[in-house]
N, C-alpha and C positions, 0 to 999 in steps of 0.2 A: 727171261724164260718163263718165270712164274706167271707173268702177265699173259703170255701166250697160252699157257695151260688153263688159266682162269677163263680166258675168252673162248677157248675150245669147249670147256665144260659148260659155260653159259650158253653158247650157241647150240650145243647138243641137247641140252635140257629144254631150251625154247622149242626146238624142232620136235622133240619127243612129246612134250606136253601138248603142243598145238595139234599134232597129228593123232593124238589120243593113245600113243604108245605108253604114256604114263597117264592113266585116267585121272579125272577130277576127283579130289578127295584122298588121293594116295598119300600115305605118310612116308616122309623121307628123313633120313638123318645124315649128318656129315660123315659118319663112319661108313654107312652103306654106300653113299655116293663116292667116297674116297676109294672104296673097294671096287666099285663099278668102273671108275675111270683110272684106276691104278695110279692114284695121285695122293699127295699129302692133303691134310684137312684144310690147310691155309687157302689154296686156290679154290677149293670146294666152298669154303665159307664165304669167300669174296664173291664167287659166282652166285651163291644163294642170296646174299645181301642185295645184289643187283636185281635178282628175280623177285625179291620181296618188294623192292621199290617199284617195279614194273607191274606188280599185281599178279604174277604167276604163282607165287607162293604166299602162304601166311604162316606166322609162328604158331606153334602148338604148346600145350602145357607139358608135353613130353620131351622138351628140349630138342625138338626137331621142327620139321616143316610139313605142311600139307598143301597139295595142289589146290588152288582156289577154284571155285565154281564160277564160270563166266555167265553173267546174266544180261539180258537186254536192258533191264532197268538201269543197271550200272552204266552201260554204254550210253544210254540216253542222257543220263546225268553228266557224263563226261562231255558229250557234245554240247549240252546246254551251257556248261561252264566255258568251253572253248568259244562259243558264240558270244559270250559276254566279254571275255578277256582278249582274245586275239585280234578282233577288229580294232580295239582300242590300242593295242600294241602296234599294229600297222600304222594307224593314224599318228601315233606319237613318233614312230620311226621316221615318218615322212616329214616331220617338223625338224628333224635333226640334220646336221651336215655330216654325212657319212663318207668315209674314205672309199676310194675306188676298190680297195682290197675287199671291202664288205660285199660289193656287188659282184666282184670276180669270184669270191668264195661261194656266194649264193648261186651264181650261174653254173659253177662246176657241180654243186650238189644237185641242181635242177636237171643237169644232163642225165642223171640216173633215173629221173622220173619220166623219161620219154617212152615211146612205144617199143623200143628194141629191148626185149627182155626174154630170157629163156623160160620155158614153162617148168621151172623148178622152185622148190621152196627156198633154196639158197639164194637164187637170183632175186626172188621177191623179198627176202630178208634184207638184201643189200639196198633194194629200192626203197623199202619202208624206212630203213635207217637214214638214208640220204634225205628223204622227205621230212622226217622228224628233225634232222639237223637244220634244214632250211628254215622251218618254222621257229625253231629255237633261236636261230641267229636274228630273225626279225624281232622276236620278243626282246632279246638282249639289246638290240639297236634302239629300242624305245627309251633306254636310259634308266628304266626302273628295274633294279636288280631283283626286288621281291616279286614283281610281276613275272619277270623272266624265269625265276625259280619255280613259281606255281605252274606256269605254262609248260615248262620242261617236265614237271612231275605228271601233269595231265597227259602229255604226249606219251610218256613212258607207259602209263597205265593203258592208254588207248591202243598201243601197238599190239597188244594181245588180241584184241578184237580183229584188227586187220589181218593178223596171221591166221586166225581161226577161219576166216572167209577167203583166204588166198586161192584155194583150189577152185572155188566157184568163180572168183573174179577172173582167173586165167581161162577157165573153160568158156565163160560167156563173153570174155573180152573186157579187159580193164578200161575204165574211162580215165584216160591219161590226164594228169593235172599239170603238166609242164607249162602249157599255155596259160593256165590260170595263174600259176606262180609268176610267169613273165609279166603279166598284166599288173600284178600286185607290186612287183619290184620296180616296174616302170613308173608307177604312181609314186612310190617312195622316192625314187631318184628325182622326179619332177617336183617333189614337195607338194604334191596334191593330196593332202591329208584326208579330205573327204572321200575322194575316190579310192584311196588305199583302204580306208575303213570299209567302204561298201563292197569292194572286190573281195576282201578277206572274209567278210560275213557271207557273201554269196558262195565263195569257195568252200567254206566249212559246211554251210547248210546243204549245198549240193552233194558234198561228200557224205553227209549224214543220210540223206535220202537214198543215195546209191547203196551205201553200206547196209541199210536196213532191208533194201530189196534183195541184196545178195544173201543176207542172213535168213530171210524168209524164203528164198529160193524161187522167187518169181520176178525176173528182170523186167517183164513187160507190165507189171501192175502199177497202179497209181502210187506216187511217192508217199511214203509213210511220214506223217507229221510227228514232230518230237513229243508232242503232248498226247499222242494216242496210245492206247494199249496195244502192244504188238505181241503176238504169240511167238514162242521160241521155235527155232528150227533145230535140226539135229546138231547136237554138240553144244547148244546154248540152252540155258534154263531161265525161266521167269522167276522173279522174286515171289516167294510165297505170300 
Protein backbone atom coordinates (compact mmCIF):
# COMPACT_ATOMS: atom_id res chain seq x y z
CA UNK A 1 0.00 0.00 0.00
CA UNK A 2 2.81 2.42 0.93
CA UNK A 3 4.37 1.85 -2.48
CA UNK A 4 1.11 2.79 -4.20
CA UNK A 5 0.84 5.96 -2.12
CA UNK A 6 4.43 6.88 -2.94
CA UNK A 7 3.79 6.37 -6.66
CA UNK A 8 0.60 8.42 -6.53
CA UNK A 9 2.42 11.28 -4.80
CA UNK A 10 5.33 11.05 -7.24
CA UNK A 11 3.11 11.10 -10.34
CA UNK A 12 1.02 13.95 -8.98
CA UNK A 13 4.08 16.07 -8.27
CA UNK A 14 5.57 15.33 -11.70
CA UNK A 15 2.34 16.48 -13.32
CA UNK A 16 1.99 19.63 -11.19
CA UNK A 17 5.62 20.69 -11.65
CA UNK A 18 5.56 20.01 -15.39
CA UNK A 19 2.33 21.92 -15.98
CA UNK A 20 3.53 24.85 -13.83
CA UNK A 21 0.96 24.33 -11.10
CA UNK A 22 3.97 24.22 -8.76
CA UNK A 23 6.29 26.91 -10.22
CA UNK A 24 10.05 26.64 -10.58
CA UNK A 25 11.83 27.72 -7.40
CA UNK A 26 8.93 26.78 -5.10
CA UNK A 27 10.09 25.62 -1.64
CA UNK A 28 8.55 22.35 -0.45
CA UNK A 29 8.81 20.41 2.80
CA UNK A 30 7.88 16.88 3.76
CA UNK A 31 5.43 18.29 6.29
CA UNK A 32 3.62 20.50 3.78
CA UNK A 33 3.47 17.72 1.18
CA UNK A 34 2.26 15.18 3.75
CA UNK A 35 -0.53 17.60 4.61
CA UNK A 36 -1.35 18.19 0.94
CA UNK A 37 -1.62 14.50 0.13
CA UNK A 38 -3.01 13.49 3.53
CA UNK A 39 -0.25 10.91 3.89
CA UNK A 40 2.57 10.10 6.29
CA UNK A 41 6.01 11.58 5.70
CA UNK A 42 7.57 8.23 4.67
CA UNK A 43 5.93 7.91 1.21
CA UNK A 44 6.38 11.66 0.72
CA UNK A 45 10.10 11.35 1.46
CA UNK A 46 10.44 8.37 -0.91
CA UNK A 47 8.65 10.26 -3.69
CA UNK A 48 10.86 13.31 -3.15
CA UNK A 49 14.02 11.20 -3.29
CA UNK A 50 12.93 9.90 -6.71
CA UNK A 51 12.19 13.46 -7.84
CA UNK A 52 15.64 14.52 -6.65
CA UNK A 53 17.20 11.75 -8.74
CA UNK A 54 15.23 12.84 -11.79
CA UNK A 55 16.13 16.51 -11.44
CA UNK A 56 12.67 17.84 -10.56
CA UNK A 57 13.77 18.88 -7.07
CA UNK A 58 16.99 20.00 -5.39
CA UNK A 59 17.83 19.98 -1.68
CA UNK A 60 17.87 23.27 0.22
CA UNK A 61 19.59 24.44 3.37
CA UNK A 62 16.19 24.68 5.05
CA UNK A 63 15.78 20.90 5.23
CA UNK A 64 13.35 20.94 2.38
CA UNK A 65 13.30 20.92 -1.39
CA UNK A 66 13.01 23.47 -4.17
CA UNK A 67 11.63 22.90 -7.65
CA UNK A 68 14.60 23.11 -10.01
CA UNK A 69 14.78 25.48 -12.96
CA UNK A 70 14.84 23.71 -16.33
CA UNK A 71 17.47 25.09 -18.72
CA UNK A 72 18.23 24.31 -22.33
CA UNK A 73 21.93 24.23 -21.54
CA UNK A 74 21.33 21.35 -19.14
CA UNK A 75 19.27 19.49 -21.73
CA UNK A 76 21.98 20.01 -24.34
CA UNK A 77 24.55 18.51 -21.98
CA UNK A 78 22.33 15.50 -21.31
CA UNK A 79 21.96 14.86 -25.03
CA UNK A 80 25.70 15.17 -25.55
CA UNK A 81 26.35 12.57 -22.87
CA UNK A 82 23.69 10.25 -24.29
CA UNK A 83 25.30 10.52 -27.73
CA UNK A 84 28.61 9.45 -26.21
CA UNK A 85 27.33 6.55 -24.11
CA UNK A 86 24.21 4.97 -25.60
CA UNK A 87 25.62 4.15 -29.07
CA UNK A 88 28.48 2.33 -27.31
CA UNK A 89 25.94 0.51 -25.14
CA UNK A 90 23.99 -0.64 -28.22
CA UNK A 91 27.21 -1.71 -29.92
CA UNK A 92 28.24 -3.73 -26.86
CA UNK A 93 24.78 -5.29 -26.53
CA UNK A 94 25.00 -6.48 -30.14
CA UNK A 95 28.14 -8.43 -29.25
CA UNK A 96 26.28 -10.29 -26.50
CA UNK A 97 24.21 -13.46 -26.76
CA UNK A 98 20.96 -12.22 -25.34
CA UNK A 99 17.95 -14.37 -24.37
CA UNK A 100 14.66 -14.22 -26.24
CA UNK A 101 13.17 -12.75 -23.06
CA UNK A 102 15.24 -9.59 -23.55
CA UNK A 103 13.81 -8.98 -27.03
CA UNK A 104 10.28 -9.87 -25.94
CA UNK A 105 10.46 -7.41 -23.03
CA UNK A 106 11.86 -4.66 -25.26
CA UNK A 107 9.19 -5.31 -27.90
CA UNK A 108 6.46 -4.99 -25.27
CA UNK A 109 7.90 -1.68 -24.05
CA UNK A 110 8.16 -0.47 -27.64
CA UNK A 111 4.45 -1.09 -28.21
CA UNK A 112 3.78 1.91 -25.94
CA UNK A 113 5.94 4.10 -28.21
CA UNK A 114 3.63 3.73 -31.21
CA UNK A 115 1.19 6.29 -32.65
CA UNK A 116 -1.86 5.30 -30.61
CA UNK A 117 -1.80 7.70 -27.68
CA UNK A 118 -4.48 9.76 -26.00
CA UNK A 119 -3.86 13.53 -25.90
CA UNK A 120 -3.35 13.56 -22.13
CA UNK A 121 -0.41 14.05 -19.83
CA UNK A 122 -1.05 10.67 -18.18
CA UNK A 123 -0.86 8.83 -21.52
CA UNK A 124 2.31 10.69 -22.44
CA UNK A 125 3.74 9.86 -19.00
CA UNK A 126 3.22 6.15 -19.67
CA UNK A 127 4.79 6.41 -23.12
CA UNK A 128 7.84 8.26 -21.86
CA UNK A 129 8.28 5.74 -19.05
CA UNK A 130 8.17 2.82 -21.48
CA UNK A 131 10.70 4.46 -23.81
CA UNK A 132 13.07 5.10 -20.93
CA UNK A 133 12.77 1.49 -19.79
CA UNK A 134 13.64 0.25 -23.28
CA UNK A 135 16.78 2.37 -23.45
CA UNK A 136 17.79 1.25 -19.96
CA UNK A 137 17.38 -2.42 -20.92
CA UNK A 138 19.67 -1.96 -23.91
CA UNK A 139 22.25 -0.27 -21.67
CA UNK A 140 22.08 -3.15 -19.17
CA UNK A 141 22.43 -5.64 -22.03
CA UNK A 142 25.85 -4.14 -22.74
CA UNK A 143 27.14 -6.08 -19.73
CA UNK A 144 28.65 -2.93 -18.21
CA UNK A 145 26.78 -2.23 -14.98
CA UNK A 146 28.43 1.15 -14.36
CA UNK A 147 27.53 2.28 -17.86
CA UNK A 148 23.96 1.11 -17.37
CA UNK A 149 23.69 3.05 -14.10
CA UNK A 150 24.96 6.26 -15.70
CA UNK A 151 22.58 5.90 -18.65
CA UNK A 152 19.65 5.29 -16.29
CA UNK A 153 20.52 8.44 -14.35
CA UNK A 154 20.78 10.51 -17.55
CA UNK A 155 17.42 9.22 -18.76
CA UNK A 156 15.81 10.02 -15.42
CA UNK A 157 17.02 13.60 -15.63
CA UNK A 158 16.03 13.78 -19.29
CA UNK A 159 12.41 12.81 -18.63
CA UNK A 160 11.60 16.23 -17.23
CA UNK A 161 12.40 17.95 -20.50
CA UNK A 162 10.19 15.50 -22.37
CA UNK A 163 7.33 16.21 -20.00
CA UNK A 164 7.85 19.96 -20.28
CA UNK A 165 7.30 19.83 -24.05
CA UNK A 166 4.61 17.16 -24.15
CA UNK A 167 1.68 19.48 -24.95
CA UNK A 168 3.46 20.95 -27.97
CA UNK A 169 4.48 17.48 -29.13
CA UNK A 170 0.86 16.34 -28.99
CA UNK A 171 -0.44 19.51 -30.66
CA UNK A 172 2.02 19.34 -33.55
CA UNK A 173 2.15 15.56 -33.87
CA UNK A 174 4.74 13.44 -32.09
CA UNK A 175 7.46 11.95 -34.26
CA UNK A 176 7.07 8.35 -33.22
CA UNK A 177 10.22 6.43 -32.43
CA UNK A 178 8.91 2.84 -32.42
CA UNK A 179 10.32 2.09 -35.87
CA UNK A 180 13.70 3.50 -34.87
CA UNK A 181 13.71 1.26 -31.81
CA UNK A 182 12.82 -1.76 -33.94
CA UNK A 183 15.80 -1.09 -36.20
CA UNK A 184 18.16 -0.86 -33.23
CA UNK A 185 16.82 -4.07 -31.69
CA UNK A 186 17.05 -5.89 -35.02
CA UNK A 187 20.71 -4.90 -35.35
CA UNK A 188 21.39 -6.11 -31.80
CA UNK A 189 19.64 -9.44 -32.47
CA UNK A 190 21.69 -9.89 -35.67
CA UNK A 191 24.93 -9.06 -33.79
CA UNK A 192 25.55 -6.18 -36.19
CA UNK A 193 27.41 -4.03 -33.66
CA UNK A 194 28.38 -1.30 -36.11
CA UNK A 195 24.83 -0.79 -37.32
CA UNK A 196 23.45 -0.91 -33.77
CA UNK A 197 25.85 1.87 -32.79
CA UNK A 198 25.01 3.99 -35.85
CA UNK A 199 21.24 3.59 -35.48
CA UNK A 200 21.33 4.47 -31.79
CA UNK A 201 23.40 7.58 -32.50
CA UNK A 202 21.03 8.68 -35.27
CA UNK A 203 18.02 7.95 -33.05
CA UNK A 204 19.26 10.13 -30.19
CA UNK A 205 20.51 12.91 -32.45
CA UNK A 206 17.18 13.05 -34.31
CA UNK A 207 15.39 13.14 -30.97
CA UNK A 208 17.57 16.03 -29.85
CA UNK A 209 16.84 18.03 -33.00
CA UNK A 210 13.10 17.42 -32.71
CA UNK A 211 13.09 18.23 -29.00
CA UNK A 212 14.80 21.57 -29.44
CA UNK A 213 12.38 22.48 -32.22
CA UNK A 214 9.47 21.72 -29.92
CA UNK A 215 11.09 23.71 -27.12
CA UNK A 216 11.62 26.68 -29.39
CA UNK A 217 8.09 26.44 -30.75
CA UNK A 218 8.85 26.25 -34.45
CA UNK A 219 8.48 22.76 -35.88
CA UNK A 220 9.34 23.82 -39.43
CA UNK A 221 12.65 25.53 -38.63
CA UNK A 222 16.07 24.12 -39.39
CA UNK A 223 17.22 21.52 -36.83
CA UNK A 224 19.15 23.10 -33.97
CA UNK A 225 22.65 21.71 -33.54
CA UNK A 226 23.78 20.66 -30.09
CA UNK A 227 26.69 23.09 -30.02
CA UNK A 228 24.60 26.15 -30.95
CA UNK A 229 23.25 28.74 -28.53
CA UNK A 230 19.49 28.25 -28.32
CA UNK A 231 17.13 30.83 -26.89
CA UNK A 232 14.65 29.50 -24.32
CA UNK A 233 10.95 29.06 -24.95
CA UNK A 234 8.18 29.62 -22.42
CA UNK A 235 8.76 27.54 -19.31
CA UNK A 236 12.47 27.02 -20.05
CA UNK A 237 15.35 29.20 -19.00
CA UNK A 238 18.83 29.70 -20.39
CA UNK A 239 21.80 29.47 -18.08
CA UNK A 240 22.99 32.94 -17.02
